[in-house]
C-alpha positions, -999 to +999 in steps of 0.1 A: -019-222-133-042-250-146-074-259-128-061-293-117-030-278-102-050-251-084-073-277-068-043-299-058-025-269-043-056-257-024-060-292-009-024-293+001-027-259+017-060-266+036-045-298+050-018-279+068-042-259+090-064-274+117-094-251+110-094-262+073-080-297+075-114-314+070-122-294+039-115-310+005-124-296-028-129-314-062-133-285-086-132-247-087-169-244-077-160-260-044-137-231-036-167-211-027-174-235+002-142-224+019-149-197+046-136-162+040-110-147+063-101-111+073-073-094+094-092-103+126-086-140+118-048-136+118-042-107+142-034-129+171-015-156+152+017-167+170+047-187+159+035-218+178+003-217+156+024-221+125+021-257+111+053-251+092+080-231+109+081-197+092+110-187+070+103-150+076+084-128+101+072-093+091+048-068+106+020-048+089+024-010+091-010-004+107-021+021+081-056+005+080-059-002+117-039-021+143-007-037+130-001-074+133+027-100+128+028-120+096+045-154+092+056-167+058+069-201+047+099-203+024+077-212-005+055-181+000+085-157+001+100-173-031+067-168-049+065-132-037+099-124-051+090-141-083+059-119-087+079-087-079+105-097-106+076-101-131+063-067-122+097-052-128+098-069-162+064-055-170+076-019-166+107-027-187+134-025-159+167-035-173+192-052-149+222-031-159+204+000-147+209+007-109+178+007-088+175+031-058+153+013-032+137+039-009+111+015+007+113+011+044+140-011+059+127-004+095+124-032+120+101-060+108+091-041+076+086-061+045+087-035+016+124-027+015+140-061+019+116-079-004+118-054-032+155-054-028+155-092-032+135-089-064+160-064-079+189-087-070+172-118-083+167-101-116+205-094-116+201-057-111+224-033-092+206-026-059+211+006-039+195-001-005+188+034+008+156+031+029+133+059+039+144+095+033+151+115+065+164+150+069+197+138+082+204+117+051+194+141+023+230+149+016+236+111+012+207+109-013+223+137-034+257+119-033+241+085-042+222+100-072+254+118-084+278+089-080+257+057-085+235+072-111+203+052-105+178+048-133+149+032-113+135+047-081+113+026-057+094+047-032+062+054-013+043+083-030+045+108-001+083+107-001+085+119-037+079+156-030+110+158-009+130+134-030+126+153-063+132+186-044+167+173-036+176+157-069+203+174-091+190+187-124+212+162-142+198+131-123+196+099-143+163+085-129+139+075-156+112+055-139+097+052-104+077+024-089+053+035-061+030+015-039+016+015-004-004+047-005-030+065-026-013+080-057-034+110-066-036+120-102-027+156-095+002+146-073+015+122-100+012+149-127+031+173-105+059+149-098+063+138-134+062+174-146+089+187-121+112+157-124+108+141-158+104+107-141+077+084-152+056+070-122+043+034-123+017+026-097+021-009-082-007-027-063+007-046-033-002-056+003+019-068+031+000-101+033+010-112-002+034-085-016+032-074-052+000-082-071-002-059-102+015-029-119+008-004-146+024-013-180+023+024-189+021+052-164-013+065-175-030+030-177-062+027-156-058-010-154-027-028-141-013-061-153-021-088-127+007-110-115-009-139-097+018-166-096+012-185-064-020-167-057-057-175-063-076-142-067-114-138-066-138-109-068-166-110-042-199-095-053-224-079-029-243-112-025-212-130-013-206-150-044-172-148-062-158-151-096-123-147-112-133-115-130-158-087-125-163-059-099-163-062-062-140-068-032-107-085-039-103-119-022-068-135-022-055-169-013-017-174-009-015-210-021+021-214-008+020-199+026+021-229+049+028-209+080-002-186+082-036-191+066-040-163+040-070-182+027-098-165+009-086-133+026-107-102+021-081-074+017-107-046+017-101-030-017-128-026-043-115-037-077-125-047-112-107-076-128-110-085-165-093-109-189-077-099-222-061-127-241-038-146-217-034-117-193-056-105-165-059-068-157-071-051-125-084-016-117-082-007-080-108+017-067-095+017-031-106+006+003-143+004+010-137+017+045-118+049+035-147+071+047-151+091+079-181+104+098-178+141+106-208+160+121-230+131+112-220+132+075-200+105+057-170+121+039-144+105+016-109+106+031-095+105-005-116+135-015-103+155+015-067+146+008-071+154-029-087+188-021-058+197+001-031+186-023-047+206-052-043+237-031-010+231-013+008+212-041+027+192-015+019+163+009+032+179+041-001+183+060-023+163+084-058+167+096-066+160+133-102+152+143-113+152+179-143+160+201-147+193+220-148+184+257-177+209+264-199+208+234-191+173+222-189+187+186-163+175+162-132+197+159-112+195+127-077+211+127-055+212+096-018+212+106+007+226+082+045+230+088+056+266+094+081+266+065+054+257+039+034+284+020-002+288+031-033+304+015-057+301+045-086+319+027-086+295-003-084+264+019-114+274+040-134+284+010-127+251-008-138+231+023-170+251+026-177+245-010-169+207-011-176+194+024-201+195+052-177+207+078-154+237+084-118+235+096-093+253+118-058+259+105-027+256+127+010+262+119+031+235+135+067+223+139+055+187+140+061+164+110+033+145+093+027+114+115+038+082+098+033+044+102+063+023+112+071+017+075+070+054+066+035+058+051+019+091+059-012+095+081-029+125+065-060+121+087-057+113+124-090+106+141-086+109+179-123+105+187-121+067+191-092+068+215-096+067+253-089+100+269-057+087+286-044+075+253-048+108+234-012+114+226+002+123+193+030+098+191+051+112+163 
């Protein structure tokens, strides 16, 4: 989008919202005068706050904190679908090849319906399956055998169970994953066992698809910013369109809820090559946890466990001992999964500042409403009366 059009669209957007209505910008430099926003600014947004009646209402999964409702104008939804179509084009999805959509179709979830619209808009054959559950594994096998999908769309942590139930002669060639960390070891394991190429997509519920890998092993993803204005915020608070820092996104077409200079929380690097922009996502700056007074990386903990277990069916529960007030860390592993307790404990002692207890359980890995796994459950911040494992 040309600079003049960006400025015009910014001013049109700002004029819709009372808190921004007095701001007018003349060039790109003026964009930096617009205040930043975060999830706290939209958490309590209600339908009566929308200057334009929303076309859709969705809800965040709550994977990074409390969930909240999101309101989208028709123009914003149309742009989201356009971006997702472009991302499908980038990976070479051909419309005559059926697409098996295993994103969530749960109440108020965005991923399944929106990705389904993108497949349909591209003219593809859409198979709207939804999240995999034990009771529909037989249906999955039948769908794969009879409908012969060539593209799979899924959250990463479903893949272990999905490929375990695919027939040897399945026709799936490519898989788009988003919504959770895609560990390199996990990716290699899935590709090796299934022969399916995994393409990591960068997306958020607030603005949907943003970028995707052109090739499965690319470090940088192709950026699809149609309808968005994307900035990188440096440590001093200044922003630029390229460079390293926190990603800041403005949805230029959402006239129902102000996603304006919105700090998503991810650390990224954006660079330009020819006419295209590319993004590398390093993850959330807040994906760390304090255990016994030491700051530990959640990603490193999950990676360590997957390297040993070779599957995603585990969850770590952290709580306080009532008598000593020391942190208690318990690794929960389903009873039907293999377990090398000695190796796990040795690896944790070697890599981290804390030790763990291991418990066999009949419980499943806790999930968000949209089906994303919660591999680390921290109960220390909850009030005593609220300490219930709600899965």
